[in-house]
N, C-alpha and C positions, 0 to 999 in steps of 0.2 A: 672186152673193146669194142669187138662189133654190135654185139647188145645197145650199147651206149650212142652209137653214131646217130639214129636218128633224132635223140633227143638233142644232140648237141646241133644237127644242121637247122632243127627248130629253134632254136637260142639264137644262131645266128641271124638265119631268116627274119626274126623277130626284130634283132636290133639293126638287121640293114635297114628296113623297113622305118623305123625309130628315127633313122638317122637322115635320108629320103623327105620325111614329113617337114622337116625343119622347126622353126623356135615358134613359140606359139605367139598369137594375135596379139599386140602392142596397142592400147590407145593411142590416138594420133600423136605427133611429137609436137609438142609447141615450137613457133616460128625461129628459122634458121634467120630468115632476113630482119634486118633489125626494122622494129614500126616506125612509123609515123605516127607525131604525135596527133591529136584529134580533141580539141576542145569544145564540147557543146555546152549550148545556154541553158543556165537554169531549167526545171521544170518545176512549177508550183501542184501542189496537191491541199486543196481545201475541205476540213471538217466538214463534211456533209454535201460536199458536190458530186453530184454524180456524173459530171462530164466525160466525154469520151475522149479518144485522143487527141491529140492536137490535132487541129485542121490545117491545110495547107504546106505538110510536111514533102520538099520534093526528094523522094527517093530514087532520082535517077543520080544522084548524091551520095559520096559514102557516108555522110554526115544524116544525111533523111535516112540512109536505109537505117543506120545504126539507131537512130532515135526513136524511129516507126518500130523496130523490132523491142524494142523495149516499152514503150507506150501501147503496144500491145499487149499489154499485163498492167493496165493502167489501174483497172479498175483493184485488182489483186493486190497493188501497192499502197494504194490507200485504204485497201481493208487490213495490212499490216502495220498503217499507223493509226488506222481506229481503234484497234484491239489493245493498243496501250491506254486510250483517253480513259476507259471506266475508273483504272488505278491512278492514274498521271493526267487530269483533265484540263491541266495547263500545257500539255506538251506540245512543243512548238522546234522549229530549228530545221537546223540543214544537215543533208546526210549525202555526203562525197563521194561520188560513187567511184571506180577507176576498175579497167579491166583492159585484158588484151584480144582484139579478133584477129585469126587468121584469115591465109584467104582459103580455107575451107568452111571459114563460119562460124568453125569453135571457139569458146568463148574460154581465155585462160586467167588465170593470176587474178580472177575477180576480187577487188577488196574494196570497204569503205568504211569510213570516218564522220564520226559527227564529237560535236563540242557539247551536244544536250543531253544530259545523263538517260532521260527520259525516253531517249530517241534509241539505247543502246538494242532494244526486242526488236525495234522496225528495223534498225539496219539488216539483222541479222536474216530477220524475213526479207528483206529485200536482195540480200545476197541468192537467198536459194531460189528468189526469182530468174537471177540475172546467168547463174552460173551454167543451165543447161541451157539456154538458149543456142539457134543457128543462126546465123546472121548470112543469108546469102548475097550474092555479087560482090561482094570485097574482093581487090584485085591486090592489096598490096593490105601486110599487116597495120593492125591501125592498136597504137595505146591512147583507149579513149577515157577521159576523166566528164564525167556528168552530174552536174551535182542537184540532188532534188529538194525541194523546200516544202514543209509542210508547213502551211500556214491553219492558225484556231483561232479565228477573229470572235470576238465576239457575236453571237444571234441579235439582231437589231431589230425591234419589234416596235411600231405604232399602237398605242391603246388609243381605243375607242372615246370618244368624248366626255367624260365624267362633267353629267351637267346635275346642278345643286338649285332650288330653288326651293321657297317655303311650301311647305305641305305636300311635297311629293312623296313617293311610294318610296321605303326604302328595301333595296333586294331582302327575300331572308336567307338565311346561313343557310338552309339545308338545301334548296338550289345550289347554292356557291359548290357547296360540299362535295355535292352530284356530280357539275363540272370536273373538279380537282380531282378526285378519285378516276372518271373516265379518261384524262391526261394519259397520254403513254410519248415517250422520245421527247422532243423538240419543246419547248416551254411555248405555247402559241399564243398569238394577242389576244383572240377570248378566253382562255384562260386566266392570263394575268388581267386582265379588267376583270372579271369575275371574283379574285382573290383582291382587286382593290376596292370592290364595291361593298365587301365584308365590311369598311370601316367610312360609307357613306354618310350614316347619321354624325360622324365623328368630323367629317370632311363640312360638313352643313353648319355644323356648331360651330365653325372656324368663321363662317361667313354671317348667319343669322345676325349675332347683337349687331353688326354693322349696321342694321337695317332699324334698328330698335332708337337710333342715333338721329336726330334731325339734320345733321350734314352729309350723313350717306344711307339717307332711307331709301334711295332709287339707285345706291350704286350697283354696279356691276360689270362685267370686264372677267378675263382668265389668267388663268397663269400657270406658264406650260415649264414640267421638270425633267430632267432625263435620271432614271433610275437604274443604278449597276446591281445586277442581283449576281451571286455568287455561283458557284457549281452547285452547293448543297441548298440552293435555294433561301439563303437570307440576304436583307440587302446590306450593300458598301455604301458606296457614297452618292448622294442625291444631289446633285447639282440645280439651282434654281436658274431657268432661261428667263423668258422676257416674263413682266407682270403689270397687267393694266392700271394705270394711276387709280383708281378707284376702287380699287379692292387690295390693295399696297398692302395693308396692314394685315391681311390675312396669309400671308405669304409665309411666315415661319408657323404659323401654326399647321398648314397643309403640308409643310417639308416637314416637319417631326413627326406627323402621321406617316409620312409616306416612309419613313425609316423603320418602322417597327413593322412593314409588311411583311409577311412569309409564303415564300411561293413552293413549289414543289421542286425535289432535287431531281435536277435533269444530269449533274456530271457536265454541265456546260454554263459558262459564262455567260448571260445577256442583258442587254442594253435596252432599256423601256424610253419609249417617249411619253411622255405623259401630261394631258388637258385639262386643267378641270375650270371648267365655267359656271360661274355666278351671276343669277338675274332674280329680281324681285317675284318675275314670274315666270311659268315654263318657255312663250313665247319672249323674241327677242322687242325688246322696248321699240315702239317705230320710230322712223328718224323724223324729226319734226318737217312739218311742212315750209317750204322754200316762200321767202316772204315775196309781196308783189311792189 
């Protein structure tokens, strides 16, 4: 009995120390005070836009503090969106973000909803950014709703004028192929113009027959088109805009040639403004001298 006494005393000391140390440290508790609702205005994220956080946010107000804390990660949120675009080029829509901010600044109960199936991955990525946030200066718990709108407008390009006249030099296909091979990322106006130049001879064939007719041998003017290009580079709709009366009969011919164009696949929709100008000679016909 005496020999066992030191071991018993040691065990008692260990138990006493464990009781005095208290329970293990736990993460912050969720808010005990009923949070106040805070509805933030939607924030827009446009494909390809590298704009920074919104300007003019009043961080003296709770809504400004919350908005600024989220938009401090604007580039990362935009990357959450652009990451899904290679597989879903037309992905766009809204993610409704909601969360509670305690006076400690911690974020609780973060959730997000979207009606766009292609944005589900974006939704989860955004939640991964919002949940660890610490928002300073919050005096009362807030229940925040913050809509994020992801926009995917077509790339709008104006193509340099395609000038047609008899005996003009037709661009070689080798130089065009080099331009297309060098292209990367979004379609550029110069690359699109190079692709269209492959059919220069055919477009000239839409116009030159008019010059062989006595009534239209000096006909000149412009035809304007809007060409819709899909993510795979194929041409969808081609709309004829204004068409000068002297060259009106060539319009349908140009339209059919534009429909057959094939651009580089970029994974992005594009809208091209194309002007085809036709002249009997390279320079414009001089205006008639005023009569005296």
